[in-house]
C-alpha positions in Angstrom: -92.0 12.1 46.4 -90.8 8.8 45.1 -91.1 8.2 41.3 -92.3 5.1 39.5 -88.6 4.4 38.8 -87.7 4.5 42.5 -90.4 1.9 43.1 -89.2 -0.2 40.2 -85.7 -0.3 41.7 -87.2 -1.5 45.0 -89.3 -4.0 43.1 -86.1 -5.4 41.5 -84.4 -5.7 44.9 -87.4 -7.3 46.5 -87.6 -10.0 43.8 -83.9 -10.7 44.2 -84.1 -10.9 48.0 -87.1 -13.2 47.8 -85.4 -15.5 45.2 -82.2 -15.7 47.3 -83.8 -16.7 50.6 -81.7 -19.4 52.4 -82.9 -23.0 52.8 -84.9 -23.7 55.9 -82.6 -24.8 58.7 -83.1 -26.1 62.3 -81.2 -27.2 65.4 -80.0 -25.7 68.7 -76.9 -23.6 69.4 -77.6 -23.8 73.1 -80.4 -23.4 75.6 -83.0 -21.0 74.2 -80.9 -20.3 71.1 -83.1 -21.7 68.4 -81.9 -21.4 64.8 -85.2 -22.5 63.3 -86.0 -20.5 60.1 -89.2 -20.9 58.1 -88.5 -20.3 54.4 -92.2 -20.6 53.4 -93.2 -17.7 55.8 -90.3 -15.6 54.5 -91.2 -16.3 50.9 -94.8 -15.3 51.6 -93.6 -12.0 53.1 -91.4 -11.3 50.0 -94.3 -12.0 47.6 -96.7 -9.8 49.5 -94.1 -7.0 49.5 -93.6 -7.5 45.8 -97.4 -7.2 45.3 -97.5 -3.9 47.3 -94.7 -2.4 45.3 -96.3 -3.4 42.0 -99.5 -1.8 43.1 -97.6 1.5 43.9 -96.0 1.4 40.4 -99.3 0.7 38.7 -101.0 3.6 40.6 -98.3 6.0 39.5 -98.3 4.9 35.9 -102.1 4.4 35.2 -104.0 7.6 34.6 -107.2 5.8 35.2 -106.4 5.3 38.9 -108.5 7.9 40.8 -107.6 7.1 44.4 -104.6 5.5 45.9 -103.3 6.0 49.4 -99.6 5.3 49.7 -99.6 5.8 53.5 -102.1 2.9 53.8 -99.5 0.7 52.0 -96.9 1.8 54.5 -99.1 0.5 57.3 -99.5 -2.8 55.5 -95.7 -3.1 55.2 -95.4 -2.5 59.0 -97.9 -5.3 59.7 -95.9 -7.7 57.5 -92.6 -6.9 59.1 -94.1 -7.9 62.5 -94.2 -11.5 61.3 -91.6 -13.5 63.3 -89.5 -15.7 60.9 -86.1 -16.2 62.3 -84.2 -15.9 65.6 -80.7 -16.1 64.3 -79.0 -13.7 62.0 -79.6 -14.4 58.3 -78.2 -11.9 55.9 -80.7 -12.8 53.1 -83.6 -12.1 55.5 -82.0 -8.8 56.6 -81.7 -7.8 52.9 -85.4 -8.5 52.4 -86.3 -6.5 55.5 -84.0 -3.6 54.5 -85.7 -3.4 51.1 -89.1 -3.5 52.7 -88.1 -0.5 54.9 -87.0 1.3 51.8 -90.4 0.6 50.2 -92.2 1.8 53.3 -90.1 5.1 53.2 -91.1 5.7 49.6 -94.8 5.1 50.5 -94.6 7.6 53.4 -93.1 10.3 51.2 -95.4 9.9 48.2 -98.7 11.8 48.4 -102.0 10.1 47.9 -103.5 10.0 44.4 -106.9 11.7 44.4 -108.3 12.7 41.1 -111.7 12.7 39.4 -112.8 9.8 37.2 -111.8 10.0 33.5 -114.5 7.6 32.3 -117.7 9.4 31.5 -121.2 7.9 31.3 -122.8 11.2 30.4 -123.9 10.2 26.9 -125.6 7.1 28.3 -127.9 9.3 30.3 -128.9 11.5 27.4 -132.5 12.6 27.9 -132.9 10.4 31.1 -132.9 11.5 34.7 -131.2 8.9 36.9 -133.6 9.3 39.8 -136.6 9.1 37.5 -135.2 5.8 36.2 -135.2 4.4 39.8 -138.7 5.6 40.4 -139.9 4.1 37.1 -138.4 0.7 37.9 -139.7 0.7 41.5 -143.2 1.9 40.5 -143.8 -1.3 38.5 -146.8 -3.0 40.0 -147.3 -6.6 38.6 -149.1 -7.6 41.8 -151.7 -4.7 41.7 -150.6 -3.3 45.0 -152.1 -0.1 46.3 -150.3 3.2 45.7 -149.2 3.3 49.3 -147.9 -0.2 49.2 -145.9 0.5 46.1 -144.4 3.5 47.7 -143.5 1.6 50.9 -142.0 -1.2 48.9 -139.8 1.2 47.0 -138.7 2.9 50.2 -137.7 -0.3 51.9 -135.8 -1.5 48.9 -133.8 1.7 48.7 -133.2 1.8 52.5 -131.6 -1.6 52.5 -129.4 -1.1 49.4 -126.8 0.7 51.6 -125.6 1.4 55.1 -126.0 5.0 56.2 -123.2 4.6 58.8 -120.8 3.3 56.2 -121.1 4.6 52.6 -118.6 2.0 51.4 -120.9 -0.8 52.5 -122.8 -1.8 49.3 -125.7 -3.3 51.2 -127.5 -6.2 49.5 -125.4 -7.9 46.9 -126.9 -6.8 43.6 -124.2 -8.3 41.3 -125.7 -10.1 38.3 -122.5 -12.1 38.1 -122.9 -13.6 41.6 -124.2 -17.2 41.4 -126.7 -16.9 44.2 -129.8 -19.1 43.9 -131.8 -17.9 46.9 -132.4 -14.2 46.9 -132.4 -14.2 50.8 -128.7 -15.2 50.7 -127.9 -11.7 49.5 -129.0 -10.0 52.7 -128.0 -10.5 56.4 -130.7 -12.0 58.6 -131.0 -8.8 60.8 -131.8 -6.8 57.7 -134.5 -9.3 56.7 -136.2 -8.8 60.1 -136.2 -5.0 59.6 -137.7 -5.4 56.1 -140.2 -8.0 57.4 -141.4 -5.5 60.0 -141.6 -2.7 57.5 -143.6 -4.9 55.1 -146.4 -5.1 57.7 -146.8 -1.3 57.8 -146.3 -0.2 54.2 -150.0 0.0 53.4 -150.9 2.0 56.5 -148.0 4.5 56.9 -145.5 4.3 54.1 -144.2 7.8 54.8 -142.9 6.7 58.2 -140.4 4.4 56.4 -138.7 7.4 54.7 -135.5 7.6 56.7 -133.3 10.3 55.1 -129.8 8.9 55.8 -130.7 5.4 54.8 -132.4 6.6 51.5 -129.3 8.6 50.6 -126.9 5.6 51.3 -129.2 3.3 49.3 -129.5 5.6 46.3 -125.7 6.1 46.3 -125.3 2.3 45.9 -128.0 1.9 43.4 -126.9 4.7 41.1 -123.2 5.0 41.7 -120.1 3.4 40.2 -118.8 1.4 43.2 -115.1 1.5 42.4 -114.7 5.0 43.9 -116.5 7.0 46.6 -115.6 10.7 47.1 -116.1 12.0 50.6 -115.1 15.2 52.5 -116.4 17.2 55.5 -117.2 16.8 59.2 -117.6 19.0 62.2 -116.4 22.5 62.4 -115.8 25.3 59.8 -112.6 23.9 58.4 -114.0 20.4 57.6 -117.3 21.9 56.3 -115.3 24.0 53.9 -113.7 20.8 52.5 -117.2 19.4 52.0 -118.3 22.6 50.2 -115.2 22.5 47.9 -115.8 18.8 46.9 -119.5 19.4 46.1 -118.7 22.5 44.0 -115.8 20.7 42.3 -118.2 17.8 41.2 -121.1 20.1 40.2 -118.7 22.0 38.0 -117.5 18.9 36.1 -119.4 19.1 32.8 -118.1 15.8 31.3 -119.4 13.5 34.1 -122.5 13.1 36.2 -122.5 12.5 39.9 -125.0 11.7 42.7 -124.0 13.9 45.7 -125.2 13.2 49.2 -125.2 15.9 51.9 -125.4 14.6 55.4 -126.1 17.6 57.7 -126.0 16.9 61.5 -124.8 18.3 64.8 -125.4 16.8 68.2 -128.7 15.5 66.9 -129.7 13.6 63.7 -130.2 16.5 61.3 -131.1 15.6 57.7 -129.8 14.1 54.5 -130.6 15.1 50.9 -129.1 14.5 47.5 -128.3 16.3 44.3 -128.3 14.2 41.1 -126.7 15.7 38.0 -128.5 15.3 34.6 -127.3 15.2 31.0 -129.0 18.6 30.3 -126.9 20.4 32.8 -129.6 20.6 35.4 -129.6 19.0 38.9 -132.4 17.0 40.4 -133.1 17.3 44.2 -134.1 14.2 46.1 -134.6 13.3 49.7 -136.8 11.2 51.9 -137.8 11.6 55.6 -140.1 10.0 58.2 -143.1 12.2 57.6 -146.2 10.9 55.8 -147.0 14.4 54.6 -143.7 15.0 53.0 -141.4 12.8 51.0 -139.4 14.5 48.3 -138.1 11.4 46.6 -141.3 9.5 45.9 -143.4 12.3 44.6 -144.6 10.2 41.7 -145.6 7.4 44.0 -147.3 9.2 46.9 -150.0 11.9 47.2 -149.6 15.5 48.4 -146.0 15.9 47.2 -144.4 18.5 45.0 -144.4 17.8 41.3 -141.2 16.3 39.8 -140.6 19.3 37.6 -140.2 21.5 40.7 -137.4 19.3 41.9 -135.0 20.3 39.1 -132.6 23.2 39.4 -130.1 24.6 37.0 -126.5 23.7 37.7 -125.7 27.3 38.5 -128.7 27.6 41.0 -127.6 24.4 42.7 -124.0 25.5 43.1 -125.2 28.9 44.5 -127.4 27.1 47.0 -124.6 24.9 48.0 -122.4 27.9 48.7 -125.2 29.3 50.9 -125.5 26.3 53.2 -121.9 26.8 54.2 -122.3 30.6 54.9 -121.5 32.1 58.3 -125.0 33.8 58.2 -127.8 31.5 59.5 -130.4 33.3 57.3 -128.3 32.7 54.2 -127.9 29.0 55.2 -131.7 28.7 55.5 -132.1 30.1 52.0 -129.6 27.5 50.7 -131.3 24.6 52.6 -134.8 25.7 51.4 -133.5 25.5 47.8 -131.9 22.1 48.1 -134.3 20.3 50.5 -138.0 20.3 51.3 -137.9 18.9 54.9 -137.3 22.1 56.9 -137.6 25.9 56.5 -135.0 26.8 59.1 -131.3 25.9 59.1 -131.4 25.3 62.8 -133.3 22.1 62.1 -130.1 20.8 60.4 -127.9 22.0 63.2 -129.6 21.0 66.5 -127.8 20.7 69.8 -128.8 17.9 72.2 -132.2 18.8 73.6 -135.8 17.5 73.8 -137.0 18.9 70.5 -140.2 16.9 70.8 -141.3 18.4 74.1 -145.0 19.6 74.1 -145.4 23.0 72.3 -141.6 23.3 71.7 -140.6 25.2 68.6 -136.9 25.2 67.8 -135.2 28.6 67.5 -131.6 29.9 67.4 -131.1 28.9 71.1 -131.5 25.2 70.0 -128.6 25.5 67.5 -125.4 23.6 68.4 -122.0 25.3 68.8 -120.3 25.9 65.5 -117.7 23.2 66.3 -120.5 20.6 66.6 -122.2 21.4 63.3 -121.3 18.9 60.7 -121.8 18.6 56.9 -120.3 15.5 55.1 -120.5 15.3 51.3 -120.4 11.8 49.8 -120.6 11.2 46.1 -120.2 8.7 43.3 -120.2 9.1 39.5 -123.3 7.6 38.0 -123.1 4.1 36.5 -124.9 3.0 33.4 -128.7 2.9 33.2 -128.5 -0.9 32.4 -126.6 -1.5 35.6 -129.1 0.5 37.6 -132.0 -1.6 36.2 -130.1 -4.8 37.0 -129.4 -3.8 40.6 -133.0 -2.8 41.2 -134.2 -6.1 39.7 -132.1 -8.1 42.1 -133.0 -5.8 45.1 -136.7 -6.2 44.4 -136.3 -10.0 44.3 -134.8 -9.9 47.7 -137.5 -7.7 49.1 -140.2 -9.9 47.6 -138.6 -13.0 49.2 -138.7 -11.5 52.7 -141.7 -12.6 54.8 -143.6 -10.0 56.7 -143.3 -10.2 60.5 
């Protein structure tokens, strides 16, 4: 792999080549033989290459960098080199391009940096459960809403804080630094329509709003440090093992706290649930699904739910259950799922093949399970941010929800 010194040598050559670019010239040597050369374009290329090289050096030298993909930088260099600048031979331009190719080669041979965060917010959560803080904030009821309305309001706010299809999408803009006067400017119009429709049903059927994937994505954005998202997994045994290893790696980290989202699907939608690490060493289970009689996240806001104390596991018990959901034995997987989630009592419900599961009198059994290659588990996680940041985000998200008109 290339060292920081290798990149520094390239950086020096890039700066020299950019400084020594020839003056812009023009004219015709013959029909179709243009000698036009755009110095401004060439200088822009050189400066962008310098910036990429500087980023590579900083990533190698800064121990606080937790993720940096050098191969991605090689792709950026390729795109830059496709810019057409000159049709006649210019040695200075060739020097710049040769140095760019050297930079690309170093990027290709240098492995990605992928290490855990060094910064810890563990002490700031002393005695506080992160999920309970979210519930406490969302349970505030200055308008004297009914219990069901408060629960539905909370669910809609969380659902629209993130995009279940793209965990890197941070949803509504909750930045306290953003100078946004109108709360509605923080959310796309399509999302407003969804929220507006939901606001008309919160009092009558709040449980139907409890979509599992959307809740997990929203909680990840509300509670997590957004500078870094950890993700592993996918379909098939090999990728599922990568998801297992990431989850166990994070659960074992005693100096930092993480929110860990398990998205379990196959040919059909499956289920999402979360584990949230606590300062005490315990882990809180959390989930939400479209069923009025069961909603493991809002137990303090809705009736007929398990008590909050029952949703806490020891770190050891959580890790053991995680190992089980990746077992080759379906019965053992069921035991693991029953420990980590409340929605279903059979692992086949997380692993369904494409079929009409809602047909009259149909009960799913092992015949409904997808092939192993189709069964997917993806683990997505972020380190917890500070309690103050969580409160600030929820304050802004609530203001957006309140500004949306019911449909």
